[in-house]
C-alpha positions in Angstrom: 118.2 260.3 205.0 119.3 256.6 205.2 121.8 254.3 203.3 122.5 251.2 204.0 125.5 248.6 202.2 126.9 245.2 202.8 128.0 242.9 200.0 128.2 239.3 200.9 131.1 238.6 198.2 133.3 241.4 199.8 135.2 240.0 202.8 135.5 243.4 204.1 131.7 242.9 204.7 131.9 239.0 205.3 135.1 238.0 206.5 135.2 234.5 204.9 133.8 234.3 201.2 130.8 232.0 200.1 130.3 228.5 202.2 132.1 227.9 205.4 133.1 225.3 207.4 131.0 224.1 210.2 132.0 225.7 213.7 134.0 228.5 211.7 133.6 232.3 213.1 132.4 234.8 210.4 132.6 238.3 210.8 129.8 240.4 209.3 130.3 244.3 208.6 127.3 246.7 207.8 127.9 250.4 207.0 124.8 252.5 207.7 124.8 256.5 206.6 121.8 258.4 208.3 121.5 261.9 210.2 119.6 259.9 213.2 121.0 257.5 215.8 120.5 254.0 214.2 120.7 250.5 216.3 121.5 247.5 213.7 121.0 243.9 214.2 121.6 240.6 211.9 119.1 237.8 211.6 119.7 234.5 211.4 117.0 231.9 210.7 115.0 234.5 212.8 117.5 234.9 215.4 118.2 238.1 215.8 122.0 239.2 217.0 122.5 243.1 217.9 125.5 244.5 215.8 127.9 246.1 217.8 128.9 250.0 216.8 132.5 249.6 216.0 133.2 253.6 214.1 131.0 256.9 213.6 132.6 259.1 211.3 129.8 261.8 210.8 126.4 260.1 209.7 128.5 256.7 209.1 128.0 254.1 211.4 130.1 251.2 210.9 128.4 248.4 212.7 130.3 245.0 213.4 129.3 241.3 214.6 131.3 237.8 215.0 128.7 234.8 214.3 129.9 231.4 215.1 128.4 229.1 212.4 126.7 225.9 213.3 128.7 222.9 214.1 126.5 220.9 212.0 126.1 221.3 208.1 123.0 222.7 206.8 122.2 226.4 205.5 122.1 229.7 207.3 119.5 232.2 206.2 120.3 236.2 207.3 119.2 239.5 206.6 119.6 243.0 208.5 117.6 245.1 210.7 118.2 248.9 210.8 116.2 250.9 213.4 115.9 254.6 213.7 114.2 257.0 215.6 111.5 257.1 213.2 111.0 253.5 211.4 112.3 250.2 210.8 113.8 249.0 207.8 115.5 246.0 206.2 118.7 244.9 203.8 118.6 241.7 202.3 119.3 239.6 199.2 117.8 241.0 195.9 115.2 239.7 194.1 116.7 237.4 191.6 118.4 235.9 194.5 121.9 236.1 193.4 123.5 237.8 196.6 126.3 240.2 196.5 125.2 243.9 197.1 121.5 243.7 198.5 118.8 246.4 198.9 116.5 247.7 201.2 112.9 246.6 202.2 110.1 247.6 204.3 109.0 244.4 205.2 109.9 240.8 204.4 113.4 241.1 203.6 114.8 238.2 201.2 117.4 236.2 202.9 121.1 235.8 201.7 122.3 232.3 202.4 125.5 230.5 203.3 126.5 226.9 202.9 127.8 225.2 206.0 129.7 222.1 205.3 131.8 219.3 207.3 135.3 219.4 206.4 136.2 217.1 203.6 138.2 216.3 200.5 137.3 215.8 196.9 140.0 214.0 194.5 142.6 216.2 193.2 143.6 214.2 189.7 140.4 215.4 188.3 140.8 219.1 188.7 142.4 221.2 186.0 141.4 218.1 183.3 138.9 218.4 180.7 136.2 215.9 180.5 134.8 213.8 177.0 131.2 212.5 177.3 130.7 209.6 175.3 127.5 207.6 174.6 129.2 204.6 173.7 126.8 203.2 171.1 127.2 206.0 169.1 130.7 206.7 168.8 132.8 204.0 167.2 132.5 200.7 166.2 135.4 197.7 165.6 132.7 195.1 164.5 129.0 194.4 165.3 128.3 192.3 168.7 125.1 190.6 168.9 123.0 190.5 172.2 122.2 186.9 173.2 118.9 188.4 174.5 117.2 190.5 172.3 117.1 190.4 168.5 118.2 193.8 168.2 118.3 196.3 165.1 121.0 197.1 163.8 121.7 200.1 161.0 123.7 199.1 158.4 124.6 202.4 157.9 126.5 204.5 160.3 126.1 208.0 159.2 122.3 207.4 158.9 119.3 209.4 161.4 118.2 207.1 164.7 115.0 205.6 164.7 111.9 207.9 165.8 108.4 206.6 166.8 107.6 206.1 162.9 110.4 203.7 162.2 109.8 201.3 164.8 107.1 198.1 164.5 105.2 198.9 167.3 105.2 202.8 166.4 106.5 203.9 170.1 109.9 205.5 170.9 111.4 202.3 172.2 115.4 203.6 171.6 116.1 199.9 170.8 118.0 200.6 167.1 121.5 200.4 167.7 124.7 201.4 165.5 127.2 198.9 167.3 129.7 201.5 169.3 131.9 199.4 171.4 134.4 199.6 174.1 137.3 198.3 171.8 135.9 201.2 169.3 136.5 203.6 172.0 140.0 202.0 172.8 140.9 202.1 169.1 139.9 206.2 169.3 142.1 206.8 172.5 144.7 208.7 170.4 142.1 211.0 169.1 140.4 211.7 172.1 143.9 212.3 174.1 144.6 215.0 170.7 141.9 217.1 172.1 143.8 217.6 175.5 140.9 215.2 177.1 142.1 214.0 180.8 138.7 212.3 181.8 136.1 210.2 179.4 132.7 209.7 181.0 130.9 206.8 179.7 127.1 206.9 179.5 125.5 203.6 181.1 127.5 200.5 179.8 125.7 197.7 181.9 122.9 195.3 180.3 120.1 196.7 179.2 117.5 196.6 176.5 117.6 200.0 175.4 120.4 201.9 173.3 120.9 204.5 176.3 121.4 202.2 178.9 119.2 204.0 181.3 117.0 201.1 181.9 119.5 198.3 183.6 119.1 194.9 183.0 122.1 193.7 185.1 124.4 195.6 187.1 126.7 193.4 187.1 127.5 192.9 183.7 129.1 195.0 180.6 126.2 194.8 178.0 127.3 191.9 175.1 127.0 194.8 172.5 129.2 196.9 173.9 131.8 194.0 175.2 133.1 192.7 178.2 134.2 193.3 181.6 137.8 192.5 180.3 137.3 195.1 177.4 136.2 197.3 180.1 139.5 196.6 182.2 141.8 197.4 179.0 140.2 200.4 178.1 141.1 201.7 181.7 144.6 200.4 181.4 144.9 201.9 177.9 143.9 205.0 178.7 145.5 205.6 182.2 148.7 205.2 179.7 147.3 208.3 177.9 146.9 209.9 181.4 143.0 209.8 180.5 140.7 208.1 183.3 137.5 206.5 182.8 134.0 207.3 184.9 130.8 205.9 184.5 127.3 206.6 184.6 125.1 204.8 187.3 121.2 204.8 187.2 120.0 203.3 190.5 116.4 205.5 190.7 114.8 203.0 188.7 116.0 199.4 186.6 114.7 198.3 183.7 111.4 196.2 183.3 113.1 193.8 181.0 116.0 192.9 183.6 117.0 190.2 185.7 115.6 191.9 188.5 111.9 192.5 187.4 112.1 190.7 184.4 108.5 191.5 183.4 108.7 189.5 180.3 110.2 186.4 181.8 113.1 186.6 179.5 115.8 185.6 182.1 113.9 183.1 184.2 115.9 184.4 187.4 113.0 184.8 189.9 112.0 188.5 188.9 109.7 190.7 191.0 107.1 191.3 188.4 105.9 187.8 188.4 106.9 186.1 191.7 106.1 187.6 194.7 108.4 185.7 196.7 111.4 187.0 194.7 114.4 188.0 196.3 114.2 191.4 194.0 110.5 191.9 195.0 111.6 194.1 197.7 113.3 196.2 195.6 110.2 197.3 194.0 106.5 199.1 195.1 103.7 197.1 193.9 100.2 198.1 194.2 96.9 196.1 194.9 96.0 196.1 191.8 99.3 194.6 190.4 100.8 198.0 189.2 103.7 199.4 190.2 105.5 202.6 190.5 107.8 203.8 187.6 109.9 206.6 186.9 107.6 209.5 185.3 105.1 207.0 184.8 107.4 205.2 182.2 106.2 201.2 182.6 109.5 200.1 181.2 111.5 201.8 184.3 110.3 200.6 187.6 111.1 202.8 190.6 113.6 200.9 193.2 113.3 201.3 196.8 116.9 202.6 197.2 117.3 202.3 200.6 116.1 198.1 200.6 118.8 196.3 202.2 119.3 193.9 199.9 119.4 196.6 196.6 121.9 198.6 198.4 123.8 195.7 199.1 123.7 194.4 195.3 124.2 197.8 193.6 127.1 198.7 196.3 129.3 195.0 195.1 128.9 196.4 191.8 130.3 199.8 192.5 133.5 197.5 193.8 133.1 195.2 190.7 133.8 198.6 188.3 135.9 200.5 190.7 138.8 197.1 190.8 138.3 196.9 187.3 139.9 200.4 186.7 137.2 202.7 186.7 138.3 206.2 188.7 134.3 207.5 189.3 130.8 207.8 188.4 128.2 210.4 187.6 125.1 209.5 189.6 122.2 209.6 187.3 118.8 211.9 188.6 120.5 212.6 192.3 117.5 214.2 193.1 115.2 211.2 192.9 117.7 209.2 195.2 117.6 209.5 198.7 120.3 211.4 201.0 120.7 207.7 202.9 121.5 206.0 199.9 124.0 208.7 198.7 125.9 208.8 202.0 126.3 204.9 201.8 127.5 205.1 198.3 130.0 207.3 198.9 131.6 205.5 202.1 132.0 202.2 199.8 133.5 204.4 197.1 136.0 206.1 199.1 136.5 202.9 201.1 137.5 201.2 197.9 139.6 204.1 196.2 139.7 207.6 198.2 140.7 209.3 195.3 137.2 207.8 192.8 135.0 210.9 192.1 131.2 210.6 192.6 129.5 213.7 190.5 125.8 214.0 190.8 123.4 214.9 188.1 121.4 217.9 189.4 120.2 220.8 186.9 119.9 223.5 189.7 121.8 225.1 192.6 122.9 222.2 194.2 123.5 224.0 197.5 119.7 224.6 198.0 117.8 222.3 196.1 114.5 220.8 197.6 112.9 217.4 195.8 110.4 215.9 197.2 109.9 218.2 199.9 113.2 217.9 201.0 116.3 219.9 201.4 119.1 218.2 199.3 122.4 217.7 201.6 124.5 216.8 198.4 127.3 219.4 199.3 127.7 219.2 203.0 130.7 217.0 202.8 129.3 213.3 203.4 127.5 212.8 199.8 128.8 214.0 196.6 132.1 215.6 195.3 130.7 217.7 192.7 127.7 218.0 190.3 126.9 219.1 187.0 126.9 222.5 186.4 123.7 223.2 184.3 123.8 226.7 186.1 126.8 227.7 184.2 125.7 226.0 180.9 122.3 228.3 180.8 124.4 231.6 182.1 126.8 231.2 178.9 124.2 230.2 176.4 122.0 232.9 177.6 125.0 235.2 177.8 126.4 234.3 174.1 122.7 234.6 172.4 122.6 238.2 174.0 119.5 237.0 176.4 121.2 238.8 179.2 123.6 241.3 179.6 127.1 241.5 181.6 125.9 242.1 184.6 123.3 239.3 184.7 126.2 236.8 183.6 128.6 237.8 186.2 125.9 237.5 189.1 124.8 233.8 187.9 128.6 232.8 187.7 128.7 234.1 191.2 126.1 232.9 192.9 127.7 229.7 192.2 130.7 230.4 193.4 129.6 231.5 196.7 127.0 228.8 197.4 129.4 225.6 196.7 132.0 224.6 198.9 135.5 225.3 197.3 136.6 221.8 197.2 133.4 220.9 195.1 133.3 224.0 193.3 137.1 222.8 191.6 135.3 219.3 190.4 132.4 221.2 188.8 131.5 219.3 185.6 130.9 222.6 183.4 129.6 221.6 179.8 127.7 223.1 176.7 125.7 219.8 175.9 124.7 216.6 177.0 122.8 213.9 176.1 119.6 215.5 177.5 120.0 218.8 175.7 119.9 219.8 172.1 123.4 220.2 170.4 125.3 223.0 171.2 125.7 224.4 167.4 122.0 224.0 166.7 121.4 226.3 170.0 124.1 228.4 168.6 122.1 228.8 165.3 119.0 229.8 166.7 117.1 226.3 166.5 116.4 226.1 170.2 112.7 227.4 169.9 111.8 224.2 167.6 112.5 221.6 170.3 109.1 221.1 171.4 108.5 220.0 167.6 107.5 216.2 167.2 110.1 214.4 166.3 109.1 214.2 162.4 109.5 217.6 162.3 112.8 218.0 164.3 114.2 215.3 161.8 114.7 218.1 158.8 116.0 221.0 161.5 119.7 221.8 160.0 121.4 225.1 159.7 121.2 227.3 156.8 124.5 228.9 155.6 123.7 232.2 156.9 122.8 230.2 160.4 125.9 228.3 160.3 127.9 231.5 160.0 126.7 232.8 163.1 126.6 229.9 165.0 130.0 229.1 164.6 131.2 232.8 165.6 128.9 231.9 168.6 130.5 228.8 169.1 133.9 229.8 169.1 132.9 232.4 171.9 130.8 230.2 174.3 133.8 227.6 174.1 136.4 230.0 175.2 134.0 231.0 177.9 133.8 227.9 179.2 137.4 227.3 179.2 137.8 230.3 181.2 136.1 229.3 184.1 137.1 227.3 186.9 135.8 223.5 187.1 136.3 220.6 184.5 135.2 221.7 181.3 133.6 218.8 179.7 132.9 218.2 176.0 129.9 216.3 174.4 131.2 213.7 171.8 130.7 214.9 168.1 130.1 218.6 169.2 133.8 219.2 168.0 132.6 217.4 164.6 130.0 220.0 164.2 127.1 217.5 165.0 123.8 218.8 164.7 120.4 217.8 166.3 117.7 218.8 168.8 116.6 216.7 171.5 116.8 213.0 171.7 117.7 210.9 169.5 119.0 213.5 167.2 121.3 214.9 170.1 122.7 211.1 170.0 123.8 210.8 166.2 127.0 208.8 165.5 130.1 210.6 165.3 130.7 211.5 161.8 134.1 210.0 161.4 135.5 210.8 157.9 132.6 213.5 157.7 134.1 216.0 160.7 133.5 219.6 160.2 137.1 220.5 160.0 136.7 224.3 160.6 134.9 223.1 164.1 137.4 220.7 165.1 140.5 222.6 164.4 138.5 225.7 166.7 137.7 222.6 169.6 141.4 221.5 169.3 143.2 224.8 169.5 140.8 226.1 172.4 141.0 222.8 174.4 144.5 222.6 174.2 145.3 226.2 174.8 143.2 225.5 178.0 144.9 222.1 178.7 148.5 223.6 178.4 147.7 226.8 180.4 148.1 226.4 184.1 146.4 229.4 184.9 143.2 228.2 183.4 143.8 224.8 184.8 144.5 225.8 188.6 144.4 229.5 188.8 142.7 231.7 191.1 139.0 233.4 189.6 138.1 236.5 189.8 135.1 238.1 187.5 133.3 241.5 187.2 131.3 243.2 184.8 132.8 246.4 183.1 131.1 248.8 180.8 129.2 246.0 179.7 131.8 243.8 179.2 132.8 240.5 181.1 136.4 240.7 182.9 137.8 237.5 184.0 141.0 237.3 185.7 143.4 234.0 186.3 146.5 234.2 188.5 148.5 231.4 189.1 152.0 231.3 190.8 153.6 234.6 189.5 151.2 234.5 186.3 148.2 236.2 185.6 145.7 236.8 182.7 142.7 239.3 182.0 139.9 237.9 179.4 137.4 240.3 178.1 134.0 238.8 176.8 131.9 241.0 174.3 128.7 239.6 173.7 127.8 242.2 171.3 130.2 241.6 169.1 130.9 238.1 170.5 134.8 239.0 170.9 137.5 237.8 173.4 140.6 239.2 174.1 143.5 238.6 176.8 146.1 240.7 178.1 
């Protein structure tokens, strides 16, 4: 007989929960029940440490060992080795790698992980707030502002569908049709946004660019003329702050647009662009090949890759960061953080914090950011000197999978807990938790079972809407997953028009205009009720968090000061109750 027990989430067995600060001492306990003498070891990064037998109770051996974690941030990997007179066995992480209670192995055990981080602070102001993401061209317009650089296509009907390939003159998906949403329009709708309980507005890129999404920067120092001016941005920040709302901007540094001041492929700006001038001051920002072609983002020629660590590039974009902060912006979301060198992110953080120590820096990372490997390198996002926090796609996926009954309560709890365990607490508190963004299908469509149609050609996606029966089940699921989102720690984020019942699959159908005057009142009332309930509940905003599975149910407990509440979620009946 040989029984082994360890639980990485139980402080009886690992004295410090989750990620630990560099230089800390962690005590590990291992329980081994065996009818023969045993020895136990903890194997950390292939180095074996003998565990001390603290107590022997009949056939139960209790082993302990104190381990000082490295003084340098990084990841520690560990498992246990148990020797008896007859054989050696191992104890490690379960096959899903979500940690907690482990399993026995005869050989090649999977390691547990500990994230080791330097001491750092994240901004307190964002903790407990609700975020609202706006795709600026599609939110609200005061009047059309034309561009002096491009003869843009403007829709005459605010409510019509965005263009797809066949609608553009060249038959390609150009993303160059505009509805005219602008910064003045956002200012006008601040009262509406506040009525949702929102405390942070996250804007997709607003600087000068050819496309409607503006992820193809043409000038990092300018606001796109169709959106307004720097004065408009400053006014937006000022008016929002009066309502206790802060503004953060989307920043895209892994590439620029080919139609930009810096690259100027089409000679539109005539400012010494890199494409046509080998002596351009921007030439070193890009990687050109001998045949005249250049490296581009995912092979898209309109998005030439940048050399982010080029001194000239860093100097320029850091100047732009200082400018936006001086106008009242309170932080940034960093697009495709995986494609930015660690050195660049470190220096960017220094610049941001030197201007405003309370400015937030959130990275776009789709996986567990603590152990992400990109381009062959282990990333250092959460070690204390890069990002404050990240977008929380792992939670989004877990919530949706649980709501759609693709996973059970135990799996859901494990997927929630692994992020809490792997992330430093100060970053965990600032996680951007969302159900929808500009990169994924609308949550109502997903709740209505349309996710399996995302790979259809755009022409076919255009006609995908929920039937009455699909809508009814989607509404119940939406209510369930929205309540679940608001119960989790972090900063819940709502994508504009989700609260108005917008439907649509992938780009551009997830980027339709906000349906002013045509909102789904039933869904809008649902969002307002649940969001404001969270906004007014200190337990949900600031309280401690515990989650467990009990007889197929998810139980969440939130405690703050002398108050506590237990929330019970049942995905089989799509029910939520609290006591």
